[in-house]
BAKE-706558 format. One record per residue (C-alpha): residue number from 1; residue in one letter; chain; x, y, z. Coordinates in steps of 0.5 Angstrom, whole numbers. Each point is the difference from the previous one (the first is absolute). Example, Ala and Ser with C-alpha at 12.3 -4.5 7.8 and 13.67 -1.06 7.14 Angstrom:
BEGIN
- num|residu|chaine|X|Y|Z
- 1|A|A|25|-9|16
- 2|S|A|2|7|-2
***
This chain:
BEGIN
- num|residu|chaine|X|Y|Z
- 1|M|A|0|0|0
- 2|T|A|3|7|-2
- 3|P|A|1|5|5
- 4|D|A|-6|4|-3
- 5|A|A|-5|-5|0
- 6|H|A|2|-2|8
- 7|D|A|-1|7|2
- 8|D|A|-7|0|-4
- 9|L|A|-2|-6|4
- 10|R|A|2|3|6
- 11|R|A|-4|6|-1
- 12|D|A|-6|-5|-2
- 13|I|A|1|-4|6
- 14|K|A|0|7|5
- 15|R|A|-7|2|-4
- 16|C|A|-3|-7|1
- 17|L|A|2|0|8
- 18|A|A|-3|7|1
- 19|E|A|-6|-1|-4
- 20|S|A|-1|-6|5
- 21|D|A|1|4|6
- 22|L|A|-5|4|-2
- 23|R|A|-5|-5|-2
- 24|Y|A|1|-5|6
- 25|G|A|2|5|5
- 26|G|A|7|-2|0
- 27|P|A|4|5|5
- 28|P|A|5|4|-3
- 29|A|A|7|0|4
- 30|A|A|0|3|7
- 31|S|A|3|6|1
- 32|G|A|7|0|1
- 33|A|A|1|-7|-2
- 34|P|A|6|-2|-4
- 35|S|A|0|0|-7
- 36|C|A|3|-6|-4
- 37|P|A|7|0|-1
- 38|E|A|0|-3|-7
- 39|C|A|-5|5|-3
- 40|K|A|-1|5|5
- 41|S|A|-8|-1|0
- 42|P|A|-3|2|6
- 43|A|A|-6|-6|-1
- 44|A|A|2|-6|4
- 45|R|A|-4|-6|3
- 46|P|A|2|-3|7
- 47|L|A|1|-8|-1
- 48|D|A|1|-1|7
- 49|G|A|2|3|7
- 50|T|A|6|3|-3
- 51|R|A|1|-1|-7
- 52|L|A|-3|5|-6
- 53|Q|A|-1|-1|-8
- 54|C|A|0|5|-5
- 55|R|A|-7|1|-4
- 56|A|A|4|2|-6
- 57|C|A|6|-5|-1
- 58|W|A|-2|-5|6
- 59|A|A|7|1|3
- 60|E|A|0|-2|7
- 61|W|A|4|3|6
- 62|Q|A|0|1|7
- 63|P|A|0|7|3
- 64|P|A|3|2|6
- 65|A|A|-6|1|4
- 66|A|A|-7|-2|-4
- 67|P|A|-5|5|2
- 68|A|A|-6|-4|3
- 69|A|A|-5|3|-5
- 70|L|A|4|-4|-5
- 71|C|A|0|-7|4
- 72|E|A|-8|0|-1
- 73|P|A|-3|-4|-5
- 74|A|A|-1|5|-7
- 75|Y|A|-7|-2|-1
- 76|E|A|-5|0|6
- 77|P|A|-7|-2|0
- 78|S|A|-2|6|2
- 79|R|A|3|4|-6
- 80|L|A|-3|-6|-5
- 81|T|A|-7|1|2
- 82|G|A|-1|6|3
- 83|R|A|-4|0|6
- 84|M|A|-2|-8|0
- 85|S|A|5|-1|6
- 86|A|A|-4|4|4
- 87|A|A|-5|-4|5
- 88|P|A|-7|0|-3
- 89|A|A|-5|4|5
- 90|A|A|-4|-5|4
- 91|R|A|-7|-2|-2
- 92|P|A|-6|2|4
- 93|A|A|-3|-6|4
- 94|A|A|-7|1|-3
- 95|A|A|4|-1|-7
- 96|R|A|4|-6|2
- 97|A|A|-7|-3|2
- 98|A|A|-4|1|-6
- 99|P|A|2|-5|-6
- 100|A|A|3|3|-6
- 101|T|A|-4|1|-6
- 102|H|A|3|-1|-6
- 103|P|A|-1|3|-7
- 104|A|A|-4|-6|-2
- 105|G|A|-5|0|6
- 106|N|A|3|-6|3
- 107|A|A|1|1|8
- 108|T|A|4|-6|1
- 109|G|A|6|2|-4
- 110|R|A|-1|-6|-6
- 111|H|A|0|2|-7
- 112|T|A|-6|1|-4
- 113|A|A|-2|1|-7
- 114|T|A|-6|1|-4
- 115|T|A|-2|-5|-6
- 116|R|A|-4|3|-6
- 117|T|A|-6|-3|3
- 118|G|A|1|4|6
- 119|K|A|2|-6|5
- 120|R|A|5|1|4
- 121|F|A|6|-5|2
- 122|S|A|5|0|5
- 123|D|A|7|-3|-1
- 124|T|A|0|-3|6
- 125|A|A|-5|-7|0
- 126|E|A|-7|2|3
- 127|P|A|-4|-5|4
- 128|Q|A|-5|-3|-5
- 129|Q|A|-5|-1|6
- 130|P|A|-1|5|6
- 131|A|A|1|-2|7
- 132|P|A|-5|-5|2
- 133|M|A|-6|2|4
- 134|A|A|0|-2|7
- 135|A|A|-5|-5|1
- 136|T|A|-3|0|7
- 137|G|A|-4|-5|4
- 138|P|A|-1|-7|-1
- 139|P|A|2|-3|-7
- 140|R|A|-6|-1|-4
- 141|D|A|-4|-6|-2
- 142|G|A|4|-4|-5
- 143|S|A|-6|-2|-5
- 144|G|A|-3|7|0
- 145|L|A|7|3|-1
- 146|L|A|1|-4|-6
- 147|D|A|-6|1|-3
- 148|D|A|2|8|0
- 149|V|A|6|-2|-3
- 150|L|A|-4|-3|-6
- 151|A|A|-5|5|0
- 152|F|A|6|5|-1
- 153|I|A|3|-3|-5
- 154|R|A|-6|-2|-5
- 155|R|A|-2|8|1
- 156|F|A|6|1|-5
- 157|V|A|1|-6|-4
- 158|V|A|-4|-5|-4
- 159|M|A|1|-7|3
- 160|S|A|-3|-7|1
- 161|D|A|-3|-2|7
- 162|E|A|6|-5|1
- 163|Q|A|5|5|-3
- 164|A|A|-2|6|5
- 165|A|A|0|-5|6
- 166|A|A|7|-3|-2
- 167|A|A|3|8|0
- 168|A|A|-4|2|6
- 169|L|A|4|-6|4
- 170|W|A|6|1|-4
- 171|V|A|0|7|3
- 172|V|A|-1|-2|7
- 173|H|A|6|-5|-1
- 174|A|A|4|6|-2
- 175|H|A|-1|2|7
- 176|A|A|1|-7|3
- 177|A|A|6|-2|-4
- 178|A|A|4|-1|6
- 179|A|A|-4|-6|2
- 180|A|A|0|-4|-6
- 181|A|A|6|-5|-3
- 182|A|A|-2|2|-7
- 183|T|A|-3|6|-4
- 184|P|A|-5|-1|-6
- 185|Y|A|2|5|-6
- 186|L|A|-6|3|-2
- 187|A|A|0|0|-8
- 188|L|A|-4|5|-3
- 189|L|A|0|-2|-8
- 190|S|A|-4|2|-6
- 191|P|A|0|-1|-7
- 192|E|A|0|7|-2
- 193|K|A|1|7|3
- 194|R|A|-5|4|4
- 195|S|A|-3|-6|4
- 196|G|A|1|3|7
- 197|K|A|7|-3|2
- 198|S|A|3|7|1
- 199|R|A|-6|2|4
- 200|L|A|0|-6|4
- 201|L|A|7|1|2
- 202|E|A|-2|8|2
- 203|V|A|-5|-3|4
- 204|L|A|4|-5|4
- 205|A|A|6|5|1
- 206|I|A|-5|4|5
- 207|L|A|-2|-6|4
- 208|V|A|6|-4|0
- 209|P|A|6|2|5
- 210|R|A|6|3|-3
- 211|P|A|-1|0|-7
- 212|L|A|6|-1|-5
- 213|V|A|-3|2|-7
- 214|A|A|4|-1|-5
- 215|A|A|1|-1|-8
- 216|N|A|5|-4|-3
- 217|A|A|5|0|6
- 218|T|A|7|-3|-1
- 219|E|A|2|-6|4
- 220|A|A|5|4|4
- 221|A|A|-4|5|2
- 222|L|A|-6|-5|2
- 223|F|A|3|-4|4
- 224|R|A|3|5|4
- 225|A|A|-7|4|1
- 226|L|A|-3|-7|2
- 227|A|A|5|-1|5
- 228|E|A|-1|6|4
- 229|R|A|-4|-1|7
- 230|P|A|-5|0|1
- 231|G|A|-1|-2|-7
- 232|P|A|-4|3|-5
- 233|T|A|-6|-3|-4
- 234|L|A|2|0|-7
- 235|L|A|-5|3|-5
- 236|M|A|3|-1|-7
- 237|D|A|-3|2|-7
- 238|E|A|2|-1|-7
- 239|V|A|3|-7|1
- 240|D|A|-1|-2|-7
- 241|T|A|6|5|-1
- 242|I|A|4|-5|4
- 243|F|A|-3|-7|-2
- 244|G|A|-3|1|-6
- 245|P|A|2|-3|-7
- 246|R|A|4|6|-2
- 247|A|A|3|1|7
- 248|K|A|8|-1|1
- 249|R|A|3|-7|3
- 250|E|A|4|4|5
- 251|N|A|-7|0|4
- 252|E|A|1|-7|2
- 253|S|A|3|2|6
- 254|L|A|-6|4|2
- 255|R|A|-4|-6|-1
- 256|G|A|4|-4|5
- 257|L|A|0|6|5
- 258|L|A|-8|0|-1
- 259|N|A|0|-8|1
- 260|A|A|4|1|6
- 261|G|A|-4|5|3
- 262|H|A|-6|-5|1
- 263|R|A|2|-4|6
- 264|R|A|3|3|6
- 265|D|A|8|-1|2
- 266|T|A|2|-1|-8
- 267|P|A|4|6|0
- 268|A|A|4|3|-6
- 269|I|A|7|0|1
- 270|R|A|5|5|-3
- 271|C|A|7|3|0
- 272|V|A|0|7|2
- 273|G|A|6|5|1
- 274|E|A|6|1|-4
- 275|G|A|7|-3|0
- 276|S|A|3|-3|6
- 277|K|A|-7|2|4
- 278|M|A|-4|-4|-4
- 279|R|A|-5|-4|4
- 280|V|A|-6|-5|-1
- 281|E|A|-6|2|3
- 282|R|A|-7|-3|0
- 283|F|A|-6|4|-2
- 284|D|A|-7|-2|3
- 285|V|A|-5|1|-6
- 286|F|A|-6|-3|3
- 287|G|A|-6|4|0
- 288|P|A|-7|1|-3
- 289|K|A|0|2|-8
- 290|A|A|-5|2|-5
- 291|L|A|2|-1|-7
- 292|A|A|-4|3|-6
- 293|G|A|1|0|-8
- 294|I|A|-3|-2|-6
- 295|G|A|1|-8|-2
- 296|D|A|3|-5|4
- 297|L|A|5|-1|5
- 298|P|A|6|-5|0
- 299|D|A|-2|-7|2
- 300|T|A|4|1|7
- 301|I|A|-3|6|2
- 302|A|A|-7|-1|-2
- 303|D|A|0|-7|4
- 304|R|A|1|4|6
- 305|S|A|-5|5|-2
- 306|I|A|-8|1|1
- 307|I|A|-2|2|-7
- 308|L|A|-5|5|-1
- 309|A|A|-2|0|-7
- 310|M|A|-2|8|-1
- 311|K|A|-5|2|-5
- 312|R|A|-2|6|-3
- 313|R|A|-6|4|3
- 314|A|A|-6|-1|-4
- 315|P|A|-5|6|-2
- 316|G|A|-5|-3|5
- 317|E|A|5|0|6
- 318|P|A|1|6|3
- 319|V|A|5|2|6
- 320|E|A|2|6|4
- 321|R|A|5|5|-2
- 322|F|A|6|-2|4
- 323|R|A|3|7|2
- 324|R|A|6|-2|5
- 325|R|A|-1|7|4
- 326|D|A|-7|-1|1
- 327|V|A|0|-7|2
- 328|E|A|7|0|4
- 329|P|A|-3|2|7
- 330|Q|A|-5|-6|-1
- 331|A|A|5|-5|-2
- 332|A|A|5|3|6
- 333|E|A|-5|-2|5
- 334|L|A|-1|-7|-3
- 335|R|A|7|-1|0
- 336|A|A|1|2|7
- 337|Q|A|-6|-5|2
- 338|L|A|4|-6|-4
- 339|A|A|6|1|3
- 340|R|A|-3|0|7
- 341|W|A|-4|-6|-2
- 342|A|A|6|-4|-2
- 343|E|A|5|2|6
- 344|A|A|-5|-2|4
- 345|H|A|-1|-7|-3
- 346|L|A|7|-1|-3
- 347|D|A|2|-6|5
- 348|E|A|-7|-3|-1
- 349|L|A|1|0|-8
- 350|A|A|7|-3|1
- 351|A|A|-3|-6|4
- 352|R|A|-6|-1|-5
- 353|R|A|1|-6|-4
- 354|P|A|-6|1|-5
- 355|Q|A|-4|-6|-4
- 356|L|A|3|0|-7
- 357|P|A|-4|-2|-6
- 358|E|A|2|-6|-3
- 359|A|A|-2|3|-7
- 360|L|A|6|5|1
- 361|D|A|7|-3|-2
- 362|D|A|6|1|5
- 363|R|A|2|7|-2
- 364|A|A|-7|3|0
- 365|Q|A|-1|-3|7
- 366|D|A|6|3|2
- 367|A|A|-2|7|-3
- 368|W|A|-7|-1|3
- 369|E|A|2|-2|7
- 370|P|A|1|7|3
- 371|L|A|-6|2|-3
- 372|F|A|-4|-5|2
- 373|A|A|2|1|7
- 374|I|A|-2|7|0
- 375|A|A|-7|-2|-3
- 376|D|A|-1|-5|6
- 377|Q|A|3|5|5
- 378|A|A|-5|5|-2
- 379|G|A|-6|-5|0
- 380|G|A|-7|2|-3
- 381|H|A|-1|-2|-7
- 382|W|A|8|1|-2
- 383|P|A|2|-8|1
- 384|E|A|-5|-2|-5
- 385|T|A|1|6|-5
- 386|A|A|8|-1|0
- 387|R|A|0|-7|-2
- 388|A|A|-5|1|-5
- 389|A|A|4|6|-3
- 390|A|A|6|-5|0
- 391|A|A|-4|-5|-3
- 392|A|A|-2|5|-6
- 393|L|A|7|3|-1
- 394|S|A|5|-5|2
- 395|A|A|-3|-7|0
- 396|N|A|2|-5|-6
- 397|R|A|6|4|-2
- 398|D|A|4|-7|-2
- 399|T|A|-5|-3|-5
- 400|G|A|5|2|-6
- 401|E|A|-5|5|-3
- 402|E|A|3|5|5
- 403|G|A|7|-3|1
- 404|S|A|6|-1|-4
- 405|L|A|1|-3|-6
- 406|G|A|2|-7|3
- 407|E|A|-6|0|4
- 408|R|A|-5|2|-6
- 409|L|A|4|-6|-4
- 410|L|A|-2|-5|6
- 411|A|A|-7|2|1
- 412|D|A|-1|0|-8
- 413|M|A|3|-7|0
- 414|K|A|-4|-3|5
- 415|T|A|-6|3|-4
- 416|V|A|2|-4|-6
- 417|F|A|1|-6|4
- 418|D|A|-7|0|4
- 419|V|A|-4|2|-7
- 420|A|A|4|-6|-3
- 421|S|A|-2|-5|5
- 422|A|A|7|-3|-1
- 423|D|A|6|-2|4
- 424|R|A|5|1|-5
- 425|L|A|1|5|-6
- 426|S|A|5|1|-5
- 427|S|A|4|6|-1
- 428|A|A|-3|2|-7
- 429|D|A|-7|-1|3
- 430|L|A|1|4|6
- 431|V|A|3|6|-4
- 432|A|A|-6|0|-5
- 433|A|A|-5|1|6
- 434|L|A|4|5|3
- 435|V|A|1|4|-6
- 436|A|A|-8|-1|-2
- 437|M|A|-1|4|7
- 438|E|A|-2|7|-3
- 439|S|A|0|3|7
- 440|G|A|7|-3|1
- 441|P|A|7|3|-2
- 442|W|A|2|-6|-3
- 443|G|A|-2|1|-7
- 444|D|A|5|6|0
- 445|L|A|5|-1|5
- 446|Y|A|6|6|-1
- 447|G|A|-2|0|-8
- 448|R|A|-1|-8|-1
- 449|P|A|-5|-5|2
- 450|L|A|2|-5|6
- 451|D|A|4|-6|-3
- 452|P|A|2|-7|4
- 453|R|A|7|3|1
- 454|Q|A|-2|6|4
- 455|L|A|-5|-4|3
- 456|A|A|5|-5|3
- 457|R|A|4|6|2
- 458|R|A|-5|4|4
- 459|L|A|-2|-7|3
- 460|R|A|7|-2|2
- 461|P|A|1|5|6
- 462|Y|A|-6|-4|4
- 463|G|A|3|-6|-1
- 464|I|A|-4|-2|-6
- 465|V|A|3|-3|-6
- 466|P|A|-3|-4|-6
- 467|K|A|1|-7|-1
- 468|S|A|-2|-6|-5
- 469|I|A|-7|-2|1
- 470|R|A|-5|-5|-3
- 471|L|A|-6|2|-3
- 472|E|A|-6|-4|-1
- 473|D|A|1|-1|-8
- 474|G|A|7|-3|2
- 475|S|A|4|6|-1
- 476|T|A|6|2|4
- 477|P|A|1|8|-1
- 478|K|A|3|5|6
- 479|G|A|-5|2|4
- 480|Y|A|-2|1|7
- 481|T|A|-5|-4|5
- 482|A|A|-4|4|5
- 483|D|A|3|-3|6
- 484|Q|A|6|4|-1
- 485|F|A|-4|6|1
- 486|H|A|-3|-2|6
- 487|D|A|5|3|5
- 488|A|A|1|7|-4
- 489|W|A|-8|1|0
- 490|R|A|0|-2|7
- 491|R|A|5|5|2
- 492|Y|A|-1|6|-5
- 493|L|A|-7|0|-2
- 494|S|A|-4|-2|6
- 495|R|A|-1|2|7
- 496|G|A|-1|-6|5
- 497|G|A|2|-6|-5
- 498|D|A|-7|0|-3
- 499|V|A|4|-3|-7
- 500|A|A|5|-4|4
- 501|D|A|-3|-7|-3
- 502|G|A|-1|3|-7
- 503|D|A|-8|-2|0
- 504|G|A|-2|6|-4
- 505|D|A|-5|2|5
- 506|E|A|3|7|0
- 507|T|A|2|4|-6
- 508|P|A|4|6|2
- 509|H|A|0|3|-7
- 510|Q|A|-6|-2|-5
- 511|D|A|0|2|-7
- 512|S|A|-6|-1|-4
- 513|D|A|5|0|-6
- 514|V|A|2|-7|1
- 515|A|A|-7|-3|2
- 516|A|A|0|-4|-6
- 517|F|A|7|-3|0
- 518|A|A|-1|-6|-3
- 519|D|A|-1|4|-7
- 520|V|A|6|5|1
- 521|A|A|5|-5|-4
- 522|A|A|-5|-1|-5
- 523|N|A|-1|8|-1
- 524|T|A|6|3|2
- 525|G|A|5|-3|-5
- 526|V|A|4|-4|4
- 527|P|A|7|-1|-3
- 528|S|A|2|-6|-4
- 529|K|A|3|-6|3
- 530|A|A|7|3|-3
- 531|D|A|-1|6|4
- 532|E|A|-2|-3|6
- 533|D|A|6|-5|0
- 534|R|A|5|6|-1
- 535|W|A|-3|4|6
- 536|D|A|0|-6|4
- 537|A|A|7|-1|-2
- 538|M|A|1|8|2
- 539|A|A|-3|-1|7
- 540|S|A|4|-6|1
- 541|D|A|6|4|-1
- 542|E|A|-2|6|4
- 543|V|A|-1|-5|6
- 544|G|A|6|-4|-1
- 545|G|A|-2|-6|-3
- 546|G|A|-8|-1|1
- 547|E|A|-2|-6|4
- 548|G|A|7|-2|3
- 549|D|A|0|6|4
- 550|S|A|-7|1|2
- 551|G|A|1|-4|6
- 552|G|A|6|4|3
- 553|A|A|-3|7|-2
- 554|A|A|-7|-2|4
***
């Protein structure tokens, strides 16, 4: 750098330092302070208690006796902020006692805003339910209380008598869930929108304790919310977006979470924390839940549910307009009475072992048992009303029509054997009869009709495999005998072993399409002998050798 450029740089530095002193309150050199021994500049800053630094050339030196003013910090807070360092005046006592009023009008200090519709919301979660009213006096009569709940629900939702009774019992169960070992899910399903599902959830939300209204919740958020104690009552809408045909497969973990929350002491186990602080925690997800959506639920969730098939309101079915702000006082009083009744009878409900109808399968009995206990404890007409509702809503769910595709196949196979009055049938005849059922799925199963190979594959999980059979005409095609199905029919289709002997007295699924089974072979185009042999060979390959392996598989 040339000497001229060095001098220009020094002048620029001096000017910048001077402007900095004016802008930020930096002090000029104290009177009588020694100048820089290098550039003779009087601008110096203290480095410590004894040394100084030149503001122009950054030279450091130690004066013979540094003035006290130079040893103070160059930039004091009072100089930077004016009077901010001064103590604020004390507020009057009355002003301290009164709550501060914020610009948005929220005296609590929570941030609020206004939407386009004029509704105000807060960035802090507000309770969806006001504090329950304190019920005074002894608990009400349980039967009359249930009657009031049922009448309150039917004011706003069109439902059948059995559906309304189930909903009323479920509301009481939500208050008394601590006495139950299993909780029934209330499934509000409909084929179309505008069928009252969301309205029923809104009515339930003001009757149940600690409602957690959610739509399209993630699994990570849901198991943490359900693990809070006291536990919430989950009211989940739009479940078709989670489990519908267009839903993503990653929601399978959410389905497992809901499956686990049906019974007590079945927690969700997750790793929480980060790095070396990661640990395993148990989250209790048990609690009452209501799920609403269009279409069907996954089989495992539907099996744990009391399904209310909602229908759109017809023109001749008037209901009262639901305005929450108007009915909330009535619902709050009813909710308080429900809480008081449940608390008073909690031990008695836990000790009850109600009579369970045999028409219900095991899972349905688990679901209805706490509701039967409530109905028996309430007395009056409710024990009979509850069991009539269970018979109408949940009985005979395992007849194949409402069950899985495998159960439907077992039921239809029994129908074919019963109508044919035969103890053995070839695979080709069975397939022809199944495909002939217009109401069955076998004529168009994933784009093609059922064939002997698919039939063998679908029956194999039940321990049923094709084998060589001898028919009356002396032929020995591959087929099945009725006694191969007796155990599966007894276990998967019947309550109480009505078909254990295979006598055909009870037909779980009767289809009129096979009433004339004797004419099926002649009128439905039974394949040729060559096709039958080819299919039999394919079925034998599928099960690993046909007759020789049938005994081991059975």
